[in-house]
A tleap script that builds the chain and sets N, CA, C and O, in Angstrom:
source leaprc.protein.ff14SB
mol = sequence {
  NMET LYS ARG ILE ILE THR TYR GLY THR PHE
  ASP LEU LEU HIE ILE GLY HIE ILE ARG LEU
  LEU LYS ARG ALA LYS GLU LEU GLY SER TYR
  LEU ILE VAL GLY LEU SER THR ASP ASP PHE
  ASN LYS ILE LYS GLY LYS GLN SER TYR MET
  LEU TYR GLU GLU ARG PHE GLU VAL LEU SER
  SER LEU LYS PHE VAL ASP GLU ILE ILE GLN
  GLU ASN CYS TRP GLU GLN LYS GLU PHE ASP
  ILE LYS LYS TYR ASP ILE ASP CYS PHE VAL
  ILE GLY ASP ASP TRP LYS ASP LYS PHE ASP
  TYR LEU GLN ASN ILE CYS GLU VAL ILE TYR
  ILE PRO ARG THR VAL ASN ILE SER VAL VAL
  ILE GLN LYS CVAL
}
set mol.1.N position { -36.026 13.166 51.503 }
set mol.1.CA position { -35.012 12.394 51.789 }
set mol.1.C position { -33.910 13.087 51.210 }
set mol.1.O position { -33.877 13.255 49.991 }
set mol.2.N position { -33.079 13.472 51.894 }
set mol.2.CA position { -31.625 14.224 51.325 }
set mol.2.C position { -30.580 12.895 51.361 }
set mol.2.O position { -30.251 12.296 52.384 }
set mol.3.N position { -30.133 12.581 49.957 }
set mol.3.CA position { -29.259 11.506 50.060 }
set mol.3.C position { -27.694 12.443 49.756 }
set mol.3.O position { -27.526 13.462 49.085 }
set mol.4.N position { -26.987 11.853 50.323 }
set mol.4.CA position { -25.371 11.942 50.417 }
set mol.4.C position { -24.768 10.985 49.995 }
set mol.4.O position { -25.244 9.869 50.205 }
set mol.5.N position { -23.375 11.142 49.177 }
set mol.5.CA position { -22.585 10.344 48.900 }
set mol.5.C position { -20.933 11.022 49.115 }
set mol.5.O position { -20.516 12.178 49.038 }
set mol.6.N position { -20.332 9.858 49.382 }
set mol.6.CA position { -18.789 10.162 49.391 }
set mol.6.C position { -17.981 8.841 49.313 }
set mol.6.O position { -18.458 7.788 49.734 }
set mol.7.N position { -16.976 8.907 48.866 }
set mol.7.CA position { -15.900 7.931 48.710 }
set mol.7.C position { -14.714 7.758 48.980 }
set mol.7.O position { -13.929 8.702 49.066 }
set mol.8.N position { -14.414 6.654 49.140 }
set mol.8.CA position { -12.518 6.273 49.873 }
set mol.8.C position { -12.384 4.944 50.139 }
set mol.8.O position { -13.289 4.111 50.201 }
set mol.9.N position { -10.961 4.747 50.326 }
set mol.9.CA position { -10.506 3.021 50.496 }
set mol.9.C position { -10.994 3.116 52.140 }
set mol.9.O position { -11.074 1.915 52.398 }
set mol.10.N position { -11.168 3.451 52.729 }
set mol.10.CA position { -11.134 3.202 54.419 }
set mol.10.C position { -10.498 2.190 54.705 }
set mol.10.O position { -10.955 1.132 55.138 }
set mol.11.N position { -9.442 2.448 54.487 }
set mol.11.CA position { -8.552 1.315 54.842 }
set mol.11.C position { -8.006 1.448 56.491 }
set mol.11.O position { -7.936 2.628 56.834 }
set mol.12.N position { -7.699 0.686 57.324 }
set mol.12.CA position { -7.674 1.083 58.827 }
set mol.12.C position { -8.390 2.247 59.272 }
set mol.12.O position { -7.901 3.370 59.400 }
set mol.13.N position { -9.762 1.859 59.534 }
set mol.13.CA position { -10.605 2.558 59.681 }
set mol.13.C position { -9.869 3.563 61.077 }
set mol.13.O position { -9.141 3.017 61.906 }
set mol.14.N position { -10.157 4.852 61.134 }
set mol.14.CA position { -9.401 5.652 62.307 }
set mol.14.C position { -10.383 6.867 62.250 }
set mol.14.O position { -11.180 7.053 61.330 }
set mol.15.N position { -10.194 7.857 63.596 }
set mol.15.CA position { -11.007 8.670 63.851 }
set mol.15.C position { -11.287 9.887 62.656 }
set mol.15.O position { -12.306 10.576 62.609 }
set mol.16.N position { -10.385 9.953 61.920 }
set mol.16.CA position { -10.774 11.089 60.802 }
set mol.16.C position { -11.765 10.351 60.101 }
set mol.16.O position { -12.760 10.983 59.746 }
set mol.17.N position { -11.692 9.049 59.808 }
set mol.17.CA position { -12.976 8.478 58.505 }
set mol.17.C position { -14.021 8.798 59.226 }
set mol.17.O position { -14.904 9.485 58.711 }
set mol.18.N position { -14.147 8.271 60.833 }
set mol.18.CA position { -15.462 8.064 61.313 }
set mol.18.C position { -15.941 9.728 61.327 }
set mol.18.O position { -17.055 9.928 60.843 }
set mol.19.N position { -15.345 10.688 61.735 }
set mol.19.CA position { -15.533 12.166 61.529 }
set mol.19.C position { -16.246 12.531 60.541 }
set mol.19.O position { -17.309 13.144 60.634 }
set mol.20.N position { -15.592 12.101 59.305 }
set mol.20.CA position { -16.033 12.363 58.056 }
set mol.20.C position { -17.320 11.800 57.400 }
set mol.20.O position { -18.108 12.298 56.596 }
set mol.21.N position { -17.268 10.617 58.004 }
set mol.21.CA position { -18.849 9.655 57.714 }
set mol.21.C position { -19.881 10.272 58.407 }
set mol.21.O position { -20.894 10.654 57.820 }
set mol.22.N position { -19.683 10.431 59.860 }
set mol.22.CA position { -20.680 11.276 60.659 }
set mol.22.C position { -20.794 12.671 60.407 }
set mol.22.O position { -21.631 13.263 61.089 }
set mol.23.N position { -20.185 13.281 59.638 }
set mol.23.CA position { -20.289 14.837 59.102 }
set mol.23.C position { -21.171 14.759 58.220 }
set mol.23.O position { -22.243 15.363 58.238 }
set mol.24.N position { -20.668 13.781 57.126 }
set mol.24.CA position { -21.707 13.726 55.896 }
set mol.24.C position { -22.831 12.929 56.085 }
set mol.24.O position { -23.734 12.911 55.247 }
set mol.25.N position { -22.865 12.239 57.152 }
set mol.25.CA position { -24.347 11.797 57.641 }
set mol.25.C position { -25.299 12.959 57.932 }
set mol.25.O position { -26.410 13.133 57.432 }
set mol.26.N position { -24.716 13.663 58.758 }
set mol.26.CA position { -25.254 14.668 59.188 }
set mol.26.C position { -25.927 15.745 58.279 }
set mol.26.O position { -26.840 16.455 58.700 }
set mol.27.N position { -25.467 15.824 57.105 }
set mol.27.CA position { -25.948 16.715 56.005 }
set mol.27.C position { -27.228 16.379 55.404 }
set mol.27.O position { -27.923 17.160 54.753 }
set mol.28.N position { -27.595 14.692 55.766 }
set mol.28.CA position { -28.763 14.349 54.957 }
set mol.28.C position { -29.397 13.147 55.789 }
set mol.28.O position { -29.039 12.800 56.915 }
set mol.29.N position { -30.130 12.736 55.229 }
set mol.29.CA position { -30.824 11.350 55.518 }
set mol.29.C position { -30.396 9.921 55.346 }
set mol.29.O position { -30.727 9.023 56.121 }
set mol.30.N position { -29.793 9.795 54.497 }
set mol.30.CA position { -28.973 8.581 53.662 }
set mol.30.C position { -27.859 8.724 53.020 }
set mol.30.O position { -27.747 9.442 52.026 }
set mol.31.N position { -26.909 8.032 53.545 }
set mol.31.CA position { -25.235 8.159 53.012 }
set mol.31.C position { -25.073 6.695 52.611 }
set mol.31.O position { -25.183 5.570 53.100 }
set mol.32.N position { -24.762 7.286 51.491 }
set mol.32.CA position { -23.981 5.915 50.345 }
set mol.32.C position { -22.636 6.246 50.490 }
set mol.32.O position { -22.273 7.422 50.531 }
set mol.33.N position { -21.740 5.149 50.585 }
set mol.33.CA position { -20.302 5.344 50.345 }
set mol.33.C position { -19.951 4.340 49.361 }
set mol.33.O position { -20.349 3.185 49.210 }
set mol.34.N position { -18.956 5.178 48.605 }
set mol.34.CA position { -18.214 4.594 47.287 }
set mol.34.C position { -17.075 3.963 48.016 }
set mol.34.O position { -16.285 4.659 48.652 }
set mol.35.N position { -16.979 2.817 47.950 }
set mol.35.CA position { -15.577 1.915 48.541 }
set mol.35.C position { -14.651 1.854 47.385 }
set mol.35.O position { -15.065 1.238 46.402 }
set mol.36.N position { -13.858 2.211 47.348 }
set mol.36.CA position { -12.610 1.701 46.577 }
set mol.36.C position { -12.246 0.226 46.219 }
set mol.36.O position { -11.518 -0.306 47.058 }
set mol.37.N position { -12.553 -0.449 45.288 }
set mol.37.CA position { -12.011 -1.667 44.984 }
set mol.37.C position { -10.628 -1.878 45.145 }
set mol.37.O position { -9.837 -0.945 45.003 }
set mol.38.N position { -10.283 -2.955 45.413 }
set mol.38.CA position { -8.730 -3.509 45.544 }
set mol.38.C position { -8.041 -2.775 44.056 }
set mol.38.O position { -7.092 -1.992 44.022 }
set mol.39.N position { -8.786 -3.265 42.959 }
set mol.39.CA position { -8.350 -3.274 41.460 }
set mol.39.C position { -7.900 -1.446 41.300 }
set mol.39.O position { -6.833 -0.923 40.981 }
set mol.40.N position { -9.287 -0.823 41.693 }
set mol.40.CA position { -8.999 0.457 41.636 }
set mol.40.C position { -7.689 1.183 42.435 }
set mol.40.O position { -6.971 2.131 42.120 }
set mol.41.N position { -7.711 0.530 43.298 }
set mol.41.CA position { -6.693 1.001 44.060 }
set mol.41.C position { -5.196 0.692 43.688 }
set mol.41.O position { -4.247 1.429 43.953 }
set mol.42.N position { -5.138 -0.435 43.075 }
set mol.42.CA position { -3.868 -0.593 42.489 }
set mol.42.C position { -3.681 0.606 41.025 }
set mol.42.O position { -2.539 0.911 40.684 }
set mol.43.N position { -4.848 1.168 40.304 }
set mol.43.CA position { -4.962 1.827 39.491 }
set mol.43.C position { -4.066 3.460 40.239 }
set mol.43.O position { -3.147 4.138 39.780 }
set mol.44.N position { -4.902 3.591 41.575 }
set mol.44.CA position { -4.478 4.829 42.112 }
set mol.44.C position { -3.135 4.745 42.765 }
set mol.44.O position { -2.709 5.702 43.412 }
set mol.45.N position { -2.235 3.294 42.580 }
set mol.45.CA position { -1.075 3.619 43.238 }
set mol.45.C position { -1.131 2.992 44.703 }
set mol.45.O position { -0.092 2.839 45.345 }
set mol.46.N position { -2.119 2.709 45.104 }
set mol.46.CA position { -2.525 2.432 46.578 }
set mol.46.C position { -2.640 0.798 46.644 }
set mol.46.O position { -3.166 0.086 45.788 }
set mol.47.N position { -1.935 0.315 48.038 }
set mol.47.CA position { -2.264 -1.226 48.502 }
set mol.47.C position { -2.770 -1.143 49.644 }
set mol.47.O position { -2.083 -0.581 50.497 }
set mol.48.N position { -4.104 -1.661 50.033 }
set mol.48.CA position { -4.925 -1.523 51.102 }
set mol.48.C position { -4.143 -2.675 52.302 }
set mol.48.O position { -3.487 -3.609 51.840 }
set mol.49.N position { -4.253 -2.542 53.559 }
set mol.49.CA position { -4.064 -3.757 54.505 }
set mol.49.C position { -5.081 -4.896 54.471 }
set mol.49.O position { -4.950 -6.118 54.543 }
set mol.50.N position { -6.082 -4.136 54.345 }
set mol.50.CA position { -7.558 -5.186 54.452 }
set mol.50.C position { -7.892 -5.282 52.568 }
set mol.50.O position { -7.533 -4.564 51.635 }
set mol.51.N position { -8.653 -6.408 52.639 }
set mol.51.CA position { -9.288 -6.543 51.473 }
set mol.51.C position { -10.619 -6.134 51.518 }
set mol.51.O position { -11.393 -6.177 52.474 }
set mol.52.N position { -10.823 -5.693 50.273 }
set mol.52.CA position { -12.169 -4.940 50.038 }
set mol.52.C position { -13.327 -5.432 50.952 }
set mol.52.O position { -13.921 -4.764 51.799 }
set mol.53.N position { -13.545 -6.817 50.594 }
set mol.53.CA position { -14.620 -7.477 51.621 }
set mol.53.C position { -14.576 -7.573 53.023 }
set mol.53.O position { -15.454 -7.985 53.781 }
set mol.54.N position { -12.948 -6.953 53.398 }
set mol.54.CA position { -13.247 -6.964 55.192 }
set mol.54.C position { -13.413 -5.177 55.314 }
set mol.54.O position { -13.952 -4.760 56.339 }
set mol.55.N position { -12.992 -4.260 54.368 }
set mol.55.CA position { -13.056 -2.864 54.318 }
set mol.55.C position { -14.787 -2.869 54.678 }
set mol.55.O position { -15.253 -2.378 55.707 }
set mol.56.N position { -15.655 -3.576 53.525 }
set mol.56.CA position { -17.020 -3.250 53.444 }
set mol.56.C position { -17.394 -3.845 54.713 }
set mol.56.O position { -18.134 -3.024 55.255 }
set mol.57.N position { -17.219 -5.115 55.644 }
set mol.57.CA position { -17.988 -5.340 56.632 }
set mol.57.C position { -17.536 -4.237 57.617 }
set mol.57.O position { -18.432 -3.900 58.391 }
set mol.58.N position { -16.528 -3.690 57.746 }
set mol.58.CA position { -16.162 -2.669 58.748 }
set mol.58.C position { -17.317 -1.624 58.695 }
set mol.58.O position { -18.188 -1.364 59.525 }
set mol.59.N position { -17.010 -1.015 57.244 }
set mol.59.CA position { -18.041 0.103 56.882 }
set mol.59.C position { -19.386 -0.349 57.183 }
set mol.59.O position { -20.094 0.561 57.614 }
set mol.60.N position { -19.953 -1.482 57.087 }
set mol.60.CA position { -21.133 -2.143 57.179 }
set mol.60.C position { -21.672 -1.718 58.558 }
set mol.60.O position { -22.845 -1.390 58.738 }
set mol.61.N position { -20.651 -1.750 59.595 }
set mol.61.CA position { -21.088 -1.923 60.949 }
set mol.61.C position { -21.047 -0.591 61.416 }
set mol.61.O position { -21.353 -0.458 62.601 }
set mol.62.N position { -20.800 0.252 60.897 }
set mol.62.CA position { -21.176 1.944 61.165 }
set mol.62.C position { -22.648 2.244 60.956 }
set mol.62.O position { -23.184 2.184 59.849 }
set mol.63.N position { -23.298 2.586 62.125 }
set mol.63.CA position { -24.895 3.106 62.044 }
set mol.63.C position { -25.063 4.169 61.130 }
set mol.63.O position { -26.151 4.424 60.614 }
set mol.64.N position { -23.911 4.866 60.889 }
set mol.64.CA position { -24.476 6.315 59.899 }
set mol.64.C position { -23.975 6.098 58.537 }
set mol.64.O position { -23.877 6.988 57.692 }
set mol.65.N position { -23.608 4.646 58.342 }
set mol.65.CA position { -23.789 4.376 56.542 }
set mol.65.C position { -24.992 3.596 56.164 }
set mol.65.O position { -25.152 2.448 56.577 }
set mol.66.N position { -25.720 4.107 55.500 }
set mol.66.CA position { -26.740 3.139 54.851 }
set mol.66.C position { -26.545 2.138 53.851 }
set mol.66.O position { -27.091 1.043 53.718 }
set mol.67.N position { -25.627 2.737 53.138 }
set mol.67.CA position { -25.314 1.848 51.672 }
set mol.67.C position { -24.108 1.886 51.252 }
set mol.67.O position { -23.530 2.957 51.434 }
set mol.68.N position { -23.422 0.896 50.644 }
set mol.68.CA position { -21.725 0.754 50.459 }
set mol.68.C position { -21.885 0.342 48.965 }
set mol.68.O position { -22.537 -0.668 48.698 }
set mol.69.N position { -21.337 1.058 48.027 }
set mol.69.CA position { -21.283 0.761 46.685 }
set mol.69.C position { -19.809 0.652 46.130 }
set mol.69.O position { -19.048 1.524 46.548 }
set mol.70.N position { -19.308 -0.234 45.299 }
set mol.70.CA position { -17.940 -0.661 44.797 }
set mol.70.C position { -17.766 0.825 43.948 }
set mol.70.O position { -18.648 1.381 43.293 }
set mol.71.N position { -16.340 1.300 44.164 }
set mol.71.CA position { -15.984 2.582 43.222 }
set mol.71.C position { -14.943 1.698 42.505 }
set mol.71.O position { -14.050 1.103 43.109 }
set mol.72.N position { -15.131 1.657 41.130 }
set mol.72.CA position { -14.187 1.108 40.178 }
set mol.72.C position { -13.141 2.040 39.352 }
set mol.72.O position { -12.104 1.692 38.789 }
set mol.73.N position { -13.708 3.291 39.449 }
set mol.73.CA position { -12.740 4.292 38.631 }
set mol.73.C position { -13.347 5.718 39.043 }
set mol.73.O position { -14.410 6.071 39.553 }
set mol.74.N position { -12.112 6.430 38.562 }
set mol.74.CA position { -12.658 7.809 38.749 }
set mol.74.C position { -13.709 8.383 38.192 }
set mol.74.O position { -14.152 9.358 38.799 }
set mol.75.N position { -14.416 7.963 36.894 }
set mol.75.CA position { -15.470 8.644 36.147 }
set mol.75.C position { -16.553 8.386 36.625 }
set mol.75.O position { -17.525 9.081 36.332 }
set mol.76.N position { -16.652 7.351 37.456 }
set mol.76.CA position { -18.095 6.802 37.829 }
set mol.76.C position { -18.876 7.804 38.975 }
set mol.76.O position { -20.054 7.615 39.278 }
set mol.77.N position { -18.146 8.763 39.494 }
set mol.77.CA position { -18.825 9.909 40.218 }
set mol.77.C position { -20.081 10.531 39.711 }
set mol.77.O position { -21.053 10.729 40.440 }
set mol.78.N position { -20.052 10.731 38.875 }
set mol.78.CA position { -21.132 11.710 38.047 }
set mol.78.C position { -22.325 10.711 37.481 }
set mol.78.O position { -23.492 11.028 37.247 }
set mol.79.N position { -21.762 9.540 37.343 }
set mol.79.CA position { -23.007 8.404 36.678 }
set mol.79.C position { -23.615 8.360 38.293 }
set mol.79.O position { -24.771 8.703 38.543 }
set mol.80.N position { -22.754 7.934 39.234 }
set mol.80.CA position { -23.613 7.555 40.501 }
set mol.80.C position { -24.461 8.670 40.956 }
set mol.80.O position { -25.661 8.496 41.164 }
set mol.81.N position { -23.936 9.708 41.105 }
set mol.81.CA position { -24.833 10.966 41.483 }
set mol.81.C position { -26.204 10.857 41.007 }
set mol.81.O position { -27.224 11.045 41.670 }
set mol.82.N position { -26.106 10.520 39.741 }
set mol.82.CA position { -27.268 10.531 38.626 }
set mol.82.C position { -28.404 9.428 39.051 }
set mol.82.O position { -29.582 9.564 39.382 }
set mol.83.N position { -27.257 7.862 38.849 }
set mol.83.CA position { -28.145 6.792 39.309 }
set mol.83.C position { -28.808 6.775 40.759 }
set mol.83.O position { -29.971 6.385 40.862 }
set mol.84.N position { -28.084 7.197 41.902 }
set mol.84.CA position { -28.509 7.098 43.107 }
set mol.84.C position { -29.405 8.520 43.657 }
set mol.84.O position { -29.654 8.691 44.850 }
set mol.85.N position { -29.738 9.278 42.806 }
set mol.85.CA position { -30.473 10.257 43.039 }
set mol.85.C position { -29.840 11.166 44.063 }
set mol.85.O position { -30.550 11.506 45.010 }
set mol.86.N position { -28.345 11.692 43.986 }
set mol.86.CA position { -27.746 12.062 45.204 }
set mol.86.C position { -27.937 13.575 45.051 }
set mol.86.O position { -27.949 14.195 43.988 }
set mol.87.N position { -28.125 14.196 46.613 }
set mol.87.CA position { -28.450 15.841 46.536 }
set mol.87.C position { -27.033 16.199 46.885 }
set mol.87.O position { -26.877 17.417 46.802 }
set mol.88.N position { -25.826 15.482 47.289 }
set mol.88.CA position { -24.724 16.457 48.082 }
set mol.88.C position { -23.738 15.329 48.033 }
set mol.88.O position { -23.871 14.199 48.503 }
set mol.89.N position { -22.574 15.918 47.282 }
set mol.89.CA position { -21.443 14.927 47.122 }
set mol.89.C position { -20.231 15.285 48.097 }
set mol.89.O position { -19.453 16.175 47.755 }
set mol.90.N position { -20.066 14.646 49.243 }
set mol.90.CA position { -19.046 15.097 50.414 }
set mol.90.C position { -17.448 14.382 50.304 }
set mol.90.O position { -17.343 13.172 50.103 }
set mol.91.N position { -16.472 15.095 50.430 }
set mol.91.CA position { -15.193 14.475 50.004 }
set mol.91.C position { -14.538 15.291 51.013 }
set mol.91.O position { -15.024 16.324 51.474 }
set mol.92.N position { -13.298 14.738 51.374 }
set mol.92.CA position { -12.266 15.684 52.350 }
set mol.92.C position { -11.594 16.646 51.906 }
set mol.92.O position { -11.353 16.354 50.735 }
set mol.93.N position { -11.137 17.643 52.150 }
set mol.93.CA position { -10.547 19.151 51.879 }
set mol.93.C position { -9.298 18.858 51.460 }
set mol.93.O position { -8.546 19.817 51.284 }
set mol.94.N position { -8.893 17.773 51.258 }
set mol.94.CA position { -7.406 17.314 50.987 }
set mol.94.C position { -7.835 17.094 49.199 }
set mol.94.O position { -6.948 16.753 48.416 }
set mol.95.N position { -9.215 17.326 48.733 }
set mol.95.CA position { -9.440 17.048 47.753 }
set mol.95.C position { -9.871 18.732 46.967 }
set mol.95.O position { -9.855 18.875 45.745 }
set mol.96.N position { -10.118 19.509 47.631 }
set mol.96.CA position { -10.393 20.740 47.442 }
set mol.96.C position { -10.427 21.269 46.141 }
set mol.96.O position { -9.339 21.182 45.572 }
set mol.97.N position { -11.320 21.786 45.492 }
set mol.97.CA position { -11.772 22.174 44.078 }
set mol.97.C position { -11.654 20.857 42.949 }
set mol.97.O position { -11.978 21.129 41.792 }
set mol.98.N position { -11.242 19.569 43.221 }
set mol.98.CA position { -11.243 18.782 42.356 }
set mol.98.C position { -12.305 18.331 41.875 }
set mol.98.O position { -12.412 17.984 40.699 }
set mol.99.N position { -13.261 18.277 42.763 }
set mol.99.CA position { -14.543 18.064 42.304 }
set mol.99.C position { -15.931 19.045 41.812 }
set mol.99.O position { -17.007 18.588 41.428 }
set mol.100.N position { -15.622 20.302 41.924 }
set mol.100.CA position { -16.343 21.449 41.535 }
set mol.100.C position { -16.983 21.134 40.275 }
set mol.100.O position { -18.086 21.629 40.045 }
set mol.101.N position { -16.354 20.268 39.317 }
set mol.101.CA position { -17.246 20.250 38.208 }
set mol.101.C position { -18.429 19.259 38.177 }
set mol.101.O position { -18.952 18.948 37.107 }
set mol.102.N position { -18.965 18.624 39.702 }
set mol.102.CA position { -19.792 18.015 40.025 }
set mol.102.C position { -20.972 19.089 40.220 }
set mol.102.O position { -22.102 18.797 39.831 }
set mol.103.N position { -20.724 20.272 40.792 }
set mol.103.CA position { -21.961 21.375 40.914 }
set mol.103.C position { -22.964 21.531 40.061 }
set mol.103.O position { -23.965 22.203 40.312 }
set mol.104.N position { -22.773 20.962 39.074 }
set mol.104.CA position { -23.780 21.052 37.994 }
set mol.104.C position { -24.939 20.282 38.276 }
set mol.104.O position { -26.056 20.598 37.868 }
set mol.105.N position { -24.660 19.124 39.070 }
set mol.105.CA position { -25.785 17.999 39.315 }
set mol.105.C position { -26.227 17.818 40.749 }
set mol.105.O position { -27.249 17.235 41.112 }
set mol.106.N position { -25.106 18.532 41.696 }
set mol.106.CA position { -25.550 17.970 42.934 }
set mol.106.C position { -24.598 19.266 43.959 }
set mol.106.O position { -23.851 20.011 43.324 }
set mol.107.N position { -24.679 19.411 45.221 }
set mol.107.CA position { -24.024 20.233 46.107 }
set mol.107.C position { -22.796 19.664 46.381 }
set mol.107.O position { -22.866 18.442 46.513 }
set mol.108.N position { -21.871 20.065 46.489 }
set mol.108.CA position { -20.140 19.699 46.808 }
set mol.108.C position { -19.930 20.163 47.719 }
set mol.108.O position { -20.159 21.366 47.848 }
set mol.109.N position { -19.207 19.132 49.132 }
set mol.109.CA position { -19.032 19.631 50.358 }
set mol.109.C position { -17.394 19.211 50.595 }
set mol.109.O position { -17.139 18.024 50.801 }
set mol.110.N position { -16.627 19.910 50.571 }
set mol.110.CA position { -15.487 19.500 51.146 }
set mol.110.C position { -15.162 19.784 52.732 }
set mol.110.O position { -15.126 20.803 53.423 }
set mol.111.N position { -14.959 18.491 52.952 }
set mol.111.CA position { -15.254 18.554 54.801 }
set mol.111.C position { -13.600 18.699 55.380 }
set mol.111.O position { -12.737 17.881 55.063 }
set mol.112.N position { -13.387 19.660 56.108 }
set mol.112.CA position { -12.043 19.895 56.934 }
set mol.112.C position { -11.497 18.265 57.612 }
set mol.112.O position { -12.112 17.512 58.368 }
set mol.113.N position { -10.190 18.121 57.029 }
set mol.113.CA position { -9.552 16.767 57.743 }
set mol.113.C position { -9.223 16.775 59.065 }
set mol.113.O position { -8.883 17.761 59.720 }
set mol.114.N position { -9.357 15.429 59.513 }
set mol.114.CA position { -8.608 15.551 61.207 }
set mol.114.C position { -7.468 15.662 60.750 }
set mol.114.O position { -7.029 15.090 59.752 }
set mol.115.N position { -6.652 16.755 61.781 }
set mol.115.CA position { -5.586 16.919 61.543 }
set mol.115.C position { -4.567 16.054 62.348 }
set mol.115.O position { -4.870 15.808 63.515 }
set mol.116.N position { -3.308 15.531 61.818 }
set mol.116.CA position { -2.429 14.625 62.039 }
set mol.116.C position { -2.691 13.485 62.487 }
set mol.116.O position { -2.163 12.898 63.431 }
set mol.117.N position { -3.933 12.994 61.465 }
set mol.117.CA position { -4.557 11.318 61.925 }
set mol.117.C position { -3.997 10.650 60.610 }
set mol.117.O position { -3.284 9.663 60.786 }
set mol.118.N position { -4.229 11.064 59.308 }
set mol.118.CA position { -3.928 9.972 58.417 }
set mol.118.C position { -2.202 10.095 57.699 }
set mol.118.O position { -1.660 10.964 57.016 }
set mol.119.N position { -1.866 9.153 58.093 }
set mol.119.CA position { -0.599 8.855 57.853 }
set mol.119.C position { -0.202 7.719 57.032 }
set mol.119.O position { -0.878 6.696 56.930 }
set mol.120.N position { 0.936 7.928 56.437 }
set mol.120.CA position { 1.309 6.790 55.458 }
set mol.120.C position { 2.247 5.747 56.190 }
set mol.120.O position { 3.372 6.058 56.580 }
set mol.121.N position { 1.661 4.398 56.359 }
set mol.121.CA position { 1.777 3.297 57.125 }
set mol.121.C position { 2.515 2.569 56.224 }
set mol.121.O position { 1.850 2.261 55.235 }
set mol.122.N position { 3.984 2.072 56.209 }
set mol.122.CA position { 4.492 1.143 55.202 }
set mol.122.C position { 4.727 -0.369 56.122 }
set mol.122.O position { 5.194 -0.591 57.240 }
set mol.123.N position { 4.224 -1.138 55.176 }
set mol.123.CA position { 4.118 -2.849 55.578 }
set mol.123.C position { 5.621 -3.244 56.062 }
set mol.123.O position { 6.544 -2.701 55.455 }
set mol.124.N position { 5.862 -3.945 56.872 }
set mol.124.CA position { 7.142 -4.156 57.533 }
set mol.124.C position { 7.390 -5.547 56.532 }
set mol.124.O position { 8.418 -6.215 56.647 }
savepdb mol mol.pdb
quit
């Protein structure tokens, strides 16, 4: 079984998220999603429209997501890869080269983003 992991906030789920998750799942047989907690999003300077629990529920409904874990900090990726016996780390290519340091423990793949879909929406 080839195990894949990816991370993100996945707020206001859109076609770009769906395409990333589907492509990630196509690379293996088991997909784990590290879902950023609300507290971690604050550290990243983000504020989600949906709470963690709501984003978890939405992701849980997707047939190609096998497991969801909490993402609490930047540093946990290496720990998670070892803990969950991950074969491949997948992330959007907007992060190109940022996670190359993980290549010593698993394959790292940067998936092209869906053009013109991820936009910053401000709360009114």
